[in-house]
DRENTORLO-565036 format. One record per residue (C-alpha): residue number from 1; residue in three letters; x, y, z. Coordinates in steps of 0.05 Angstrom, whole numbers, plus 5000, padded with zeros to 4 digits. Layout:
BEGIN
resi,resn,px,py,pz
NUM,ALA,X,Y,Z $
...
END
This chain:
BEGIN
resi,resn,px,py,pz
1,UNK,5633,6746,3075 $
2,UNK,5631,6683,3117 $
3,UNK,5681,6627,3104 $
4,UNK,5654,6582,3049 $
5,UNK,5685,6521,3084 $
6,UNK,5653,6538,3150 $
7,UNK,5592,6493,3143 $
8,UNK,5637,6434,3127 $
9,UNK,5679,6445,3189 $
10,UNK,5622,6455,3239 $
11,UNK,5585,6395,3212 $
12,UNK,5645,6348,3213 $
13,UNK,5648,6340,3137 $
14,UNK,5716,6373,3129 $
15,UNK,5759,6311,3125 $
16,UNK,5827,6316,3158 $
17,UNK,5888,6273,3143 $
18,UNK,5877,6219,3195 $
19,UNK,5803,6213,3176 $
20,UNK,5812,6197,3103 $
21,UNK,5773,6133,3087 $
22,UNK,5819,6095,3040 $
23,UNK,5824,6019,3041 $
24,UNK,5834,5981,3106 $
25,UNK,5888,6021,3141 $
26,UNK,5937,5998,3194 $
27,UNK,5957,6044,3251 $
28,UNK,6027,6064,3269 $
29,UNK,6052,6091,3336 $
30,UNK,6122,6119,3345 $
31,UNK,6164,6104,3406 $
32,UNK,6211,6159,3428 $
33,UNK,6278,6156,3462 $
34,UNK,6279,6165,3537 $
35,UNK,6347,6198,3538 $
36,UNK,6371,6265,3511 $
37,UNK,6435,6240,3478 $
38,UNK,6470,6173,3470 $
39,UNK,6463,6107,3435 $
40,UNK,6419,6045,3437 $
41,UNK,6461,5991,3471 $
42,UNK,6409,5935,3472 $
43,UNK,6344,5928,3435 $
44,UNK,6292,5872,3440 $
45,UNK,6228,5875,3400 $
46,UNK,6207,5801,3404 $
47,UNK,6150,5813,3454 $
48,UNK,6123,5871,3413 $
49,UNK,6125,5830,3349 $
50,UNK,6088,5773,3384 $
51,UNK,6031,5818,3406 $
52,UNK,5967,5797,3370 $
53,UNK,5948,5847,3316 $
54,UNK,6019,5875,3306 $
55,UNK,6042,5874,3234 $
56,UNK,6109,5909,3239 $
57,UNK,6160,5934,3288 $
58,UNK,6208,5980,3251 $
59,UNK,6274,6000,3282 $
60,UNK,6342,6019,3255 $
61,UNK,6355,5945,3244 $
62,UNK,6302,5935,3191 $
63,UNK,6282,6004,3168 $
64,UNK,6287,6012,3091 $
65,UNK,6346,6049,3062 $
66,UNK,6338,6125,3067 $
67,UNK,6382,6182,3044 $
68,UNK,6429,6207,3098 $
69,UNK,6408,6268,3139 $
70,UNK,6468,6309,3117 $
71,UNK,6506,6367,3147 $
72,UNK,6473,6415,3197 $
73,UNK,6471,6474,3151 $
74,UNK,6444,6442,3088 $
75,UNK,6401,6492,3051 $
76,UNK,6345,6494,3036 $
77,UNK,6329,6453,3098 $
78,UNK,6255,6447,3079 $
79,UNK,6269,6395,3026 $
80,UNK,6328,6358,3057 $
81,UNK,6324,6283,3071 $
82,UNK,6294,6268,3139 $
83,UNK,6305,6194,3153 $
84,UNK,6270,6162,3213 $
85,UNK,6292,6105,3260 $
86,UNK,6354,6100,3216 $
87,UNK,6411,6095,3267 $
88,UNK,6424,6072,3338 $
89,UNK,6448,6141,3358 $
90,UNK,6399,6186,3396 $
91,UNK,6404,6260,3380 $
92,UNK,6349,6288,3424 $
93,UNK,6299,6267,3477 $
94,UNK,6238,6232,3447 $
95,UNK,6270,6222,3379 $
96,UNK,6233,6164,3346 $
97,UNK,6271,6098,3356 $
98,UNK,6216,6050,3335 $
99,UNK,6150,6047,3298 $
100,UNK,6097,5995,3315 $
101,UNK,6043,5983,3263 $
102,UNK,5981,5944,3283 $
103,UNK,5908,5932,3269 $
104,UNK,5888,5989,3315 $
105,UNK,5919,6049,3348 $
106,UNK,5908,6018,3417 $
107,UNK,5944,5953,3399 $
108,UNK,6003,5991,3369 $
109,UNK,6008,6037,3430 $
110,UNK,6006,5977,3478 $
111,UNK,6059,5940,3438 $
112,UNK,6108,5998,3443 $
113,UNK,6108,5984,3518 $
114,UNK,6135,5914,3502 $
115,UNK,6198,5940,3468 $
116,UNK,6259,5934,3512 $
117,UNK,6314,5985,3502 $
118,UNK,6377,5999,3541 $
119,UNK,6416,6062,3526 $
120,UNK,6488,6083,3533 $
121,UNK,6480,6156,3552 $
122,UNK,6528,6210,3529 $
123,UNK,6538,6278,3560 $
124,UNK,6490,6327,3528 $
125,UNK,6484,6403,3529 $
126,UNK,6414,6423,3550 $
127,UNK,6419,6495,3574 $
128,UNK,6439,6561,3544 $
129,UNK,6490,6573,3599 $
130,UNK,6525,6507,3585 $
131,UNK,6529,6524,3511 $
132,UNK,6562,6592,3517 $
133,UNK,6631,6569,3498 $
134,UNK,6603,6540,3434 $
135,UNK,6565,6603,3412 $
136,UNK,6577,6619,3338 $
137,UNK,6553,6664,3282 $
138,UNK,6512,6629,3229 $
139,UNK,6527,6640,3156 $
140,UNK,6459,6673,3149 $
141,UNK,6396,6682,3188 $
142,UNK,6330,6649,3170 $
143,UNK,6300,6666,3102 $
144,UNK,6369,6682,3074 $
145,UNK,6375,6747,3113 $
146,UNK,6443,6775,3131 $
147,UNK,6470,6750,3198 $
148,UNK,6494,6819,3219 $
149,UNK,6486,6891,3197 $
150,UNK,6527,6950,3219 $
151,UNK,6520,7023,3198 $
152,UNK,6562,7079,3225 $
153,UNK,6597,7071,3292 $
154,UNK,6543,7044,3339 $
155,UNK,6592,7028,3396 $
156,UNK,6628,7094,3393 $
157,UNK,6563,7133,3387 $
158,UNK,6533,7095,3446 $
159,UNK,6593,7110,3490 $
160,UNK,6590,7184,3475 $
161,UNK,6514,7193,3480 $
162,UNK,6483,7232,3538 $
163,UNK,6427,7181,3549 $
164,UNK,6440,7107,3546 $
165,UNK,6400,7043,3555 $
166,UNK,6432,6974,3561 $
167,UNK,6390,6915,3582 $
168,UNK,6381,6841,3565 $
169,UNK,6315,6804,3558 $
170,UNK,6301,6730,3555 $
171,UNK,6246,6693,3518 $
172,UNK,6226,6622,3536 $
173,UNK,6218,6564,3488 $
174,UNK,6149,6565,3456 $
175,UNK,6110,6510,3420 $
176,UNK,6060,6514,3363 $
177,UNK,6007,6465,3390 $
178,UNK,5958,6468,3331 $
179,UNK,5891,6437,3346 $
180,UNK,5900,6382,3294 $
181,UNK,5961,6339,3312 $
182,UNK,6012,6323,3260 $
183,UNK,5985,6263,3221 $
184,UNK,5996,6225,3157 $
185,UNK,5959,6171,3118 $
186,UNK,6002,6137,3065 $
187,UNK,5975,6093,3008 $
188,UNK,6021,6060,2957 $
189,UNK,5998,6039,2887 $
190,UNK,6056,6005,2853 $
191,UNK,6113,6055,2855 $
192,UNK,6066,6114,2868 $
193,UNK,6051,6139,2938 $
194,UNK,5994,6184,2959 $
195,UNK,6000,6219,3026 $
196,UNK,5943,6251,3061 $
197,UNK,5975,6295,3112 $
198,UNK,5968,6359,3151 $
199,UNK,6015,6404,3111 $
200,UNK,6023,6478,3100 $
201,UNK,6067,6469,3039 $
202,UNK,6049,6406,3001 $
203,UNK,6104,6417,2949 $
204,UNK,6158,6420,3002 $
205,UNK,6131,6357,3036 $
206,UNK,6131,6322,2968 $
207,UNK,6204,6341,2956 $
208,UNK,6223,6320,3027 $
209,UNK,6192,6251,3018 $
210,UNK,6223,6244,2949 $
211,UNK,6292,6263,2974 $
212,UNK,6288,6218,3036 $
213,UNK,6265,6156,2998 $
214,UNK,6306,6173,2936 $
215,UNK,6246,6164,2890 $
216,UNK,6224,6210,2833 $
217,UNK,6182,6269,2857 $
218,UNK,6129,6253,2806 $
219,UNK,6117,6188,2844 $
220,UNK,6095,6226,2906 $
221,UNK,6027,6259,2913 $
222,UNK,6011,6300,2975 $
223,UNK,5939,6319,2991 $
224,UNK,5920,6368,3046 $
225,UNK,5850,6396,3034 $
226,UNK,5835,6415,3107 $
227,UNK,5884,6431,3162 $
228,UNK,5870,6444,3235 $
229,UNK,5923,6496,3245 $
230,UNK,5997,6498,3231 $
231,UNK,6030,6563,3252 $
232,UNK,6095,6543,3217 $
233,UNK,6100,6473,3247 $
234,UNK,6075,6438,3184 $
235,UNK,6124,6464,3132 $
236,UNK,6169,6403,3129 $
237,UNK,6163,6327,3129 $
238,UNK,6166,6305,3202 $
239,UNK,6172,6234,3229 $
240,UNK,6098,6217,3223 $
241,UNK,6100,6227,3147 $
242,UNK,6164,6190,3132 $
243,UNK,6148,6132,3178 $
244,UNK,6078,6124,3149 $
245,UNK,6105,6123,3078 $
246,UNK,6159,6071,3095 $
247,UNK,6112,6025,3134 $
248,UNK,6058,6028,3080 $
249,UNK,6109,6006,3028 $
250,UNK,6137,5950,3071 $
251,UNK,6067,5923,3087 $
252,UNK,6032,5940,3022 $
253,UNK,5975,5968,3063 $
254,UNK,5952,6039,3078 $
255,UNK,5983,6063,3143 $
256,UNK,5963,6120,3188 $
257,UNK,6011,6153,3237 $
258,UNK,5995,6212,3282 $
259,UNK,6039,6245,3334 $
260,UNK,6009,6248,3403 $
261,UNK,6002,6316,3435 $
262,UNK,6062,6300,3479 $
263,UNK,6105,6277,3420 $
264,UNK,6091,6342,3383 $
265,UNK,6130,6382,3434 $
266,UNK,6196,6347,3417 $
267,UNK,6184,6325,3345 $
268,UNK,6146,6382,3311 $
269,UNK,6191,6442,3322 $
270,UNK,6188,6500,3371 $
271,UNK,6208,6572,3377 $
272,UNK,6279,6575,3406 $
273,UNK,6297,6606,3471 $
274,UNK,6326,6677,3464 $
275,UNK,6372,6723,3501 $
276,UNK,6367,6793,3470 $
277,UNK,6411,6852,3488 $
278,UNK,6390,6923,3469 $
279,UNK,6439,6980,3473 $
280,UNK,6403,7043,3453 $
281,UNK,6427,7115,3459 $
282,UNK,6392,7181,3449 $
283,UNK,6403,7255,3456 $
284,UNK,6366,7294,3509 $
285,UNK,6312,7312,3459 $
286,UNK,6294,7239,3448 $
287,UNK,6327,7228,3380 $
288,UNK,6361,7161,3373 $
289,UNK,6436,7165,3363 $
290,UNK,6453,7091,3365 $
291,UNK,6411,7028,3363 $
292,UNK,6441,6959,3373 $
293,UNK,6403,6893,3378 $
294,UNK,6442,6829,3393 $
295,UNK,6402,6765,3389 $
296,UNK,6427,6699,3417 $
297,UNK,6382,6639,3407 $
298,UNK,6387,6564,3416 $
299,UNK,6393,6517,3358 $
300,UNK,6400,6442,3348 $
301,UNK,6470,6413,3345 $
302,UNK,6451,6369,3285 $
303,UNK,6409,6419,3246 $
304,UNK,6416,6494,3247 $
305,UNK,6358,6543,3252 $
306,UNK,6376,6616,3261 $
307,UNK,6312,6655,3277 $
308,UNK,6320,6727,3253 $
309,UNK,6298,6763,3317 $
310,UNK,6340,6826,3305 $
311,UNK,6318,6840,3233 $
312,UNK,6253,6876,3252 $
313,UNK,6293,6936,3277 $
314,UNK,6331,6943,3212 $
315,UNK,6270,6980,3185 $
316,UNK,6234,7004,3248 $
317,UNK,6266,7067,3276 $
318,UNK,6314,7120,3251 $
319,UNK,6384,7122,3280 $
320,UNK,6449,7141,3243 $
321,UNK,6490,7088,3280 $
322,UNK,6460,7019,3284 $
323,UNK,6477,6945,3289 $
324,UNK,6439,6880,3290 $
325,UNK,6472,6813,3303 $
326,UNK,6451,6740,3308 $
327,UNK,6488,6686,3346 $
328,UNK,6470,6614,3360 $
329,UNK,6480,6568,3420 $
330,UNK,6479,6494,3399 $
331,UNK,6440,6446,3444 $
332,UNK,6426,6372,3440 $
333,UNK,6353,6381,3423 $
334,UNK,6310,6378,3361 $
335,UNK,6314,6438,3316 $
336,UNK,6274,6501,3325 $
337,UNK,6227,6517,3268 $
338,UNK,6187,6572,3238 $
339,UNK,6133,6595,3287 $
340,UNK,6082,6649,3273 $
341,UNK,6122,6712,3255 $
342,UNK,6191,6681,3263 $
343,UNK,6239,6736,3284 $
344,UNK,6189,6792,3292 $
345,UNK,6149,6759,3348 $
346,UNK,6207,6749,3398 $
347,UNK,6246,6809,3374 $
348,UNK,6190,6859,3382 $
349,UNK,6167,6829,3448 $
350,UNK,6233,6849,3478 $
351,UNK,6250,6909,3435 $
352,UNK,6186,6947,3446 $
353,UNK,6196,6940,3521 $
354,UNK,6266,6969,3512 $
355,UNK,6238,7029,3474 $
356,UNK,6189,7042,3531 $
357,UNK,6245,7038,3582 $
358,UNK,6287,7089,3545 $
359,UNK,6226,7134,3536 $
360,UNK,6216,7134,3611 $
361,UNK,6290,7151,3622 $
362,UNK,6280,7211,3576 $
363,UNK,6214,7231,3608 $
364,UNK,6178,7227,3540 $
365,UNK,6111,7194,3525 $
366,UNK,6123,7126,3493 $
367,UNK,6083,7144,3430 $
368,UNK,6116,7211,3423 $
369,UNK,6184,7179,3430 $
370,UNK,6170,7131,3374 $
371,UNK,6142,7186,3329 $
372,UNK,6205,7228,3340 $
373,UNK,6245,7170,3312 $
374,UNK,6202,7156,3251 $
375,UNK,6248,7146,3190 $
376,UNK,6235,7179,3123 $
377,UNK,6268,7122,3085 $
378,UNK,6287,7051,3105 $
379,UNK,6343,7064,3157 $
380,UNK,6389,7008,3132 $
381,UNK,6371,6995,3060 $
382,UNK,6363,7070,3043 $
383,UNK,6304,7057,2997 $
384,UNK,6234,7089,3001 $
385,UNK,6177,7055,3037 $
386,UNK,6121,7030,2993 $
387,UNK,6074,7053,3048 $
388,UNK,6088,7072,3120 $
389,UNK,6027,7074,3165 $
390,UNK,6060,7064,3233 $
391,UNK,6050,7135,3260 $
392,UNK,5977,7135,3237 $
393,UNK,5966,7068,3272 $
394,UNK,5994,7095,3337 $
395,UNK,5954,7160,3334 $
396,UNK,5889,7126,3315 $
397,UNK,5899,7073,3369 $
398,UNK,5915,7125,3422 $
399,UNK,5851,7163,3406 $
400,UNK,5807,7100,3406 $
401,UNK,5838,7070,3469 $
402,UNK,5839,7133,3510 $
403,UNK,5914,7137,3517 $
404,UNK,5908,7208,3543 $
405,UNK,5877,7181,3607 $
406,UNK,5939,7139,3622 $
407,UNK,5976,7158,3685 $
408,UNK,6050,7158,3667 $
409,UNK,6075,7147,3738 $
410,UNK,6076,7072,3752 $
411,UNK,6035,7040,3808 $
412,UNK,5991,7102,3813 $
413,UNK,5922,7073,3796 $
414,UNK,5883,7024,3839 $
415,UNK,5813,6996,3838 $
416,UNK,5802,6962,3904 $
417,UNK,5860,6914,3911 $
418,UNK,5876,6915,3837 $
419,UNK,5934,6956,3808 $
420,UNK,5915,6982,3738 $
421,UNK,5963,6996,3682 $
422,UNK,5962,7015,3608 $
423,UNK,6016,7000,3557 $
424,UNK,6028,7003,3482 $
425,UNK,6076,6977,3430 $
426,UNK,6090,6983,3356 $
427,UNK,6089,6928,3303 $
428,UNK,6123,6916,3237 $
429,UNK,6128,6856,3191 $
430,UNK,6156,6847,3121 $
431,UNK,6106,6838,3064 $
432,UNK,6129,6781,3020 $
433,UNK,6106,6753,2953 $
434,UNK,6121,6680,2940 $
435,UNK,6124,6652,2869 $
436,UNK,6069,6605,2847 $
437,UNK,6018,6586,2795 $
438,UNK,5943,6574,2791 $
439,UNK,5897,6540,2742 $
440,UNK,5825,6559,2727 $
441,UNK,5774,6518,2689 $
442,UNK,5708,6544,2663 $
443,UNK,5653,6497,2642 $
444,UNK,5600,6508,2590 $
445,UNK,5547,6518,2644 $
446,UNK,5587,6577,2672 $
447,UNK,5616,6542,2733 $
448,UNK,5688,6560,2749 $
449,UNK,5738,6515,2784 $
450,UNK,5802,6542,2815 $
451,UNK,5860,6493,2825 $
452,UNK,5926,6503,2862 $
453,UNK,5966,6467,2915 $
454,UNK,5959,6524,2965 $
455,UNK,5930,6502,3031 $
456,UNK,5880,6534,3080 $
457,UNK,5907,6527,3150 $
458,UNK,5847,6563,3179 $
459,UNK,5862,6631,3151 $
460,UNK,5804,6634,3101 $
461,UNK,5842,6618,3037 $
462,UNK,5782,6581,3006 $
463,UNK,5739,6643,3016 $
464,UNK,5789,6695,2993 $
465,UNK,5805,6657,2929 $
466,UNK,5731,6646,2914 $
467,UNK,5720,6721,2922 $
468,UNK,5778,6739,2877 $
469,UNK,5755,6690,2822 $
470,UNK,5682,6712,2826 $
471,UNK,5701,6785,2823 $
472,UNK,5749,6776,2765 $
473,UNK,5702,6732,2723 $
474,UNK,5638,6770,2741 $
475,UNK,5605,6708,2771 $
476,UNK,5564,6697,2833 $
477,UNK,5604,6665,2889 $
478,UNK,5563,6601,2887 $
479,UNK,5586,6588,2816 $
480,UNK,5659,6585,2838 $
481,UNK,5691,6522,2866 $
482,UNK,5760,6523,2898 $
483,UNK,5803,6460,2901 $
484,UNK,5865,6466,2945 $
485,UNK,5920,6424,2976 $
486,UNK,5939,6374,2922 $
487,UNK,6008,6370,2890 $
488,UNK,5975,6351,2824 $
489,UNK,5951,6422,2821 $
490,UNK,5998,6480,2801 $
491,UNK,6053,6493,2851 $
492,UNK,6052,6552,2899 $
493,UNK,6093,6575,2958 $
494,UNK,6041,6546,3004 $
495,UNK,6013,6575,3067 $
496,UNK,6065,6609,3110 $
497,UNK,6101,6675,3117 $
498,UNK,6036,6714,3109 $
499,UNK,6043,6710,3033 $
500,UNK,5984,6664,3020 $
501,UNK,5927,6707,2994 $
502,UNK,5972,6761,2964 $
503,UNK,6014,6712,2924 $
504,UNK,5965,6659,2904 $
505,UNK,5911,6711,2894 $
506,UNK,5955,6747,2845 $
507,UNK,5968,6682,2807 $
508,UNK,5893,6669,2806 $
509,UNK,5879,6739,2780 $
510,UNK,5930,6727,2724 $
511,UNK,5897,6660,2707 $
512,UNK,5829,6694,2703 $
513,UNK,5858,6748,2658 $
514,UNK,5884,6696,2610 $
515,UNK,5819,6657,2612 $
516,UNK,5779,6720,2596 $
517,UNK,5825,6734,2537 $
518,UNK,5811,6664,2510 $
519,UNK,5736,6672,2517 $
520,UNK,5737,6742,2487 $
521,UNK,5780,6721,2427 $
522,UNK,5737,6661,2411 $
523,UNK,5672,6700,2421 $
524,UNK,5695,6752,2370 $
525,UNK,5723,6702,2320 $
526,UNK,5670,6647,2316 $
527,UNK,5614,6661,2268 $
528,UNK,5561,6627,2310 $
529,UNK,5580,6667,2372 $
530,UNK,5531,6721,2396 $
531,UNK,5590,6769,2399 $
532,UNK,5620,6751,2331 $
533,UNK,5655,6811,2300 $
534,UNK,5651,6856,2362 $
535,UNK,5706,6908,2353 $
536,UNK,5708,6947,2419 $
537,UNK,5776,6941,2452 $
538,UNK,5756,6919,2523 $
539,UNK,5710,6864,2546 $
540,UNK,5672,6870,2612 $
541,UNK,5655,6807,2651 $
542,UNK,5600,6823,2701 $
543,UNK,5534,6792,2724 $
544,UNK,5550,6727,2688 $
545,UNK,5551,6765,2623 $
546,UNK,5604,6789,2574 $
547,UNK,5598,6859,2545 $
548,UNK,5640,6885,2487 $
549,UNK,5622,6956,2470 $
550,UNK,5546,6960,2462 $
551,UNK,5538,6885,2453 $
552,UNK,5525,6836,2509 $
553,UNK,5511,6762,2518 $
554,UNK,5506,6713,2575 $
555,UNK,5571,6677,2590 $
556,UNK,5537,6609,2584 $
557,UNK,5509,6628,2516 $
558,UNK,5579,6644,2492 $
559,UNK,5612,6582,2523 $
560,UNK,5560,6534,2495 $
561,UNK,5581,6557,2426 $
562,UNK,5656,6572,2431 $
563,UNK,5677,6521,2484 $
564,UNK,5625,6466,2496 $
565,UNK,5678,6426,2533 $
566,UNK,5702,6485,2573 $
567,UNK,5767,6524,2575 $
568,UNK,5826,6528,2622 $
569,UNK,5883,6576,2635 $
570,UNK,5943,6578,2681 $
571,UNK,5969,6642,2712 $
572,UNK,6030,6655,2755 $
573,UNK,6062,6705,2802 $
574,UNK,6136,6718,2812 $
575,UNK,6176,6756,2864 $
576,UNK,6172,6827,2839 $
577,UNK,6223,6882,2831 $
578,UNK,6184,6924,2880 $
579,UNK,6211,6883,2938 $
580,UNK,6281,6905,2918 $
581,UNK,6264,6977,2902 $
582,UNK,6221,6991,2962 $
583,UNK,6219,6974,3036 $
584,UNK,6152,6938,3041 $
585,UNK,6120,6922,3108 $
586,UNK,6055,6920,3146 $
587,UNK,6048,6960,3210 $
588,UNK,6008,6962,3274 $
589,UNK,6001,6991,3343 $
590,UNK,5978,6951,3404 $
591,UNK,5945,6978,3466 $
592,UNK,5931,6939,3529 $
593,UNK,5902,6951,3598 $
594,UNK,5916,6901,3654 $
595,UNK,5900,6892,3727 $
596,UNK,5950,6862,3776 $
597,UNK,5925,6836,3843 $
598,UNK,5963,6875,3896 $
599,UNK,5965,6814,3942 $
600,UNK,5975,6754,3896 $
601,UNK,6008,6785,3835 $
602,UNK,5956,6754,3788 $
603,UNK,5955,6790,3721 $
604,UNK,5891,6798,3682 $
605,UNK,5881,6829,3614 $
606,UNK,5822,6877,3618 $
607,UNK,5821,6903,3546 $
608,UNK,5864,6904,3484 $
609,UNK,5863,6942,3418 $
610,UNK,5904,6935,3355 $
611,UNK,5905,6984,3297 $
612,UNK,5937,6961,3233 $
613,UNK,5959,6986,3165 $
614,UNK,5963,6925,3120 $
615,UNK,5944,6947,3050 $
616,UNK,5875,6934,3021 $
617,UNK,5835,6886,3064 $
618,UNK,5804,6833,3018 $
619,UNK,5756,6805,3070 $
620,UNK,5748,6846,3134 $
621,UNK,5715,6789,3172 $
622,UNK,5769,6736,3161 $
623,UNK,5824,6789,3167 $
624,UNK,5799,6812,3235 $
625,UNK,5796,6739,3257 $
626,UNK,5868,6728,3237 $
627,UNK,5893,6791,3272 $
628,UNK,5856,6778,3336 $
629,UNK,5883,6707,3337 $
630,UNK,5953,6735,3332 $
631,UNK,5940,6786,3387 $
632,UNK,5916,6731,3433 $
633,UNK,5979,6692,3418 $
634,UNK,6018,6754,3438 $
635,UNK,5982,6751,3505 $
636,UNK,6006,6679,3512 $
637,UNK,6078,6698,3495 $
638,UNK,6078,6754,3547 $
639,UNK,6043,6719,3604 $
640,UNK,6038,6644,3596 $
641,UNK,6076,6604,3544 $
642,UNK,6139,6569,3569 $
643,UNK,6169,6505,3542 $
644,UNK,6216,6492,3600 $
645,UNK,6275,6450,3578 $
646,UNK,6301,6406,3634 $
647,UNK,6377,6421,3637 $
648,UNK,6391,6352,3666 $
649,UNK,6357,6307,3615 $
650,UNK,6340,6349,3554 $
651,UNK,6265,6339,3556 $
652,UNK,6212,6393,3552 $
653,UNK,6179,6394,3620 $
654,UNK,6112,6421,3597 $
655,UNK,6091,6375,3541 $
656,UNK,6016,6377,3540 $
657,UNK,5961,6429,3543 $
658,UNK,5950,6418,3618 $
659,UNK,6020,6444,3634 $
660,UNK,6038,6486,3573 $
661,UNK,5991,6544,3585 $
662,UNK,5958,6583,3529 $
663,UNK,5904,6636,3533 $
664,UNK,5832,6611,3537 $
665,UNK,5767,6648,3531 $
666,UNK,5766,6668,3604 $
667,UNK,5833,6704,3595 $
668,UNK,5809,6749,3538 $
669,UNK,5755,6797,3561 $
670,UNK,5753,6854,3511 $
671,UNK,5794,6853,3447 $
672,UNK,5786,6890,3382 $
673,UNK,5825,6902,3317 $
674,UNK,5817,6960,3269 $
675,UNK,5846,6967,3199 $
676,UNK,5866,7033,3168 $
677,UNK,5845,7048,3097 $
678,UNK,5907,7033,3056 $
679,UNK,5927,7011,2986 $
680,UNK,5997,6989,2967 $
681,UNK,6005,6988,2892 $
682,UNK,6076,6961,2899 $
683,UNK,6051,6897,2933 $
684,UNK,6006,6863,2882 $
685,UNK,5948,6875,2834 $
686,UNK,5900,6882,2893 $
687,UNK,5941,6931,2935 $
688,UNK,5935,6881,2992 $
689,UNK,5988,6854,3040 $
690,UNK,5996,6793,3084 $
691,UNK,5966,6796,3154 $
692,UNK,5968,6725,3182 $
693,UNK,6028,6741,3227 $
694,UNK,6021,6816,3238 $
695,UNK,5974,6809,3297 $
696,UNK,6026,6774,3342 $
697,UNK,6082,6823,3324 $
698,UNK,6094,6867,3385 $
699,UNK,6028,6848,3418 $
700,UNK,6060,6818,3481 $
701,UNK,6102,6880,3493 $
702,UNK,6039,6922,3502 $
703,UNK,6020,6877,3561 $
704,UNK,6090,6877,3590 $
705,UNK,6091,6953,3587 $
706,UNK,6022,6954,3619 $
707,UNK,6046,6909,3676 $
708,UNK,6103,6957,3689 $
709,UNK,6055,7016,3688 $
710,UNK,6011,6980,3738 $
711,UNK,6065,6957,3786 $
712,UNK,6129,6995,3775 $
713,UNK,6164,6928,3768 $
714,UNK,6199,6917,3702 $
715,UNK,6203,6843,3684 $
716,UNK,6253,6827,3629 $
717,UNK,6242,6752,3627 $
718,UNK,6183,6724,3588 $
719,UNK,6132,6698,3603 $
720,UNK,6116,6746,3660 $
721,UNK,6088,6702,3715 $
722,UNK,6063,6711,3786 $
723,UNK,6130,6691,3816 $
724,UNK,6164,6746,3773 $
725,UNK,6116,6800,3794 $
726,UNK,6106,6786,3868 $
727,UNK,6175,6809,3894 $
728,UNK,6168,6876,3860 $
729,UNK,6097,6894,3880 $
730,UNK,6091,6961,3916 $
731,UNK,6074,6961,3989 $
732,UNK,6000,6976,3979 $
END
């Protein structure tokens, strides 16, 4: 089924945060610091304030009182106070130091150039190497996961093993860069503020604003009906939201603030830089004896973020001796944040290359090597898997892709001046259920309205929820309306972590169940109901009719009598016991074929296939779109995306889409995704699982392994670029 919000988007009628037509808004532009660490020594805003059309220049001198930021490891960080322009100290390059509000965006932007600032710089730490003496172990990794895990004697087993692999990989900084920039439109009405913003989790934004301004949460309303991408960057209240809210209250006018594309690179989170060491040992038959994954990533000095890159391998392959560890290197930069498949994306990009390298040492086919180390139970938790489709994904993908035609010896296949290579990788991602609620309202004319604060960040949530409601209530899809992204609706866990449709869909299903019980009870009990006195146990809702036993009536006929003003019900979903009793994941296998120019080192993806086991697929069309988007992002991680932190000044060198390279249509020639038939009854009432992040997991490693197969040159620093490949090209 096509997306029900598609016509609105392609016709320009899907209204985004900055476009909301409320009152006569003013426009705010943030000015960022031009140093990486230090303090404002002199500040003059007189010229900016004198600019015609300027209504406010907000700095630390006149900014309203805000709650203090707090300690670096405050948890949960998603709801912590996030004050803006609140102090003369500068914590990172481009941190907002002033907000100019004017009659137009152009006037506000011009006025920022009139602000005079002199800084007293302090010595900052802007590179991983410079931070090595400060490396530490966090109390926990992201999502509350254990920092370290150790089973058996991994070091001793590694030392005694006949076949050993010990290598380190590096991953560059990456940035989300959603198509819609971060934006907010704040409107005060007395002591109540309404914020139209681009948010993945409206409830968390609401709490963040409430905690920052120290106002009751019921005085904050967040509305996010349409969002142009998020990828994890829109989970918390960033500077554009807080500054718009403060300025709107000071001026008693609606205020819009949007980050520029360049400002997003420093102020809207990023994926940290990683250094990952893998020490893996096996016997001569290819059975793993020891598996150790040590992840070191950058974090902000003033706010901790410990991305869980090593946790994927806690459930991936069998090995009696194993260890995973997370360490952090503090830099004077803004914090890293959740970015599509946090942990799994960088961890599998490196780890699946390591598995291929060890397979080659052993002389074993990479797929066969992985199959030989398939666990029967979760290797670390020692609980059964709810489902485990990894081997089937690899075998199905190998057959479809033509893996048997791969030449194992690197640099053996050429077409003209192009070296040709094929690679594969495996994928895993936890399946999570987030708590939440949903309200459904049915009207006497048979129309159904679904209400919840869940957002659709482009994943197809509107469509999936409409399908679930229509199916549950036995209504045609055009009789179902879905209202999302408003904190006045029941609270959910929002859109993130691949739990959207599975969690909110289950809450919706529960709400529909309760609504059907109300309708059925009233239809049986009311004397003027066409189903009065029906005694059959179950009621069937189908074709806009209600059937009890051998009696049937149109739903509208029943509602007109029993509920002329309509009925409503609220359902909920909670984190289930199944997540404790079972190891629950989605799985995949990626296959890629690349060409590498023998003279220039230029890498081109020729074709790519992903095969996935992700429970019941609720909408194959939107699911395939999500998976392919993730796979393409994996191409970017492997070959293009590099934030590039300047070790001298602390600024990201590539801070726009001209210099920060991402895949475009010309880079993706032939790509496909296939789902295996699977049902996981431990996941939710549908047997479905989350898929929004599965596509990126491990995808880049398939390309990296293909580049090695093409050239014989193993690159362990991502992204793999021409300058990495050229020195190792064979003499062709």
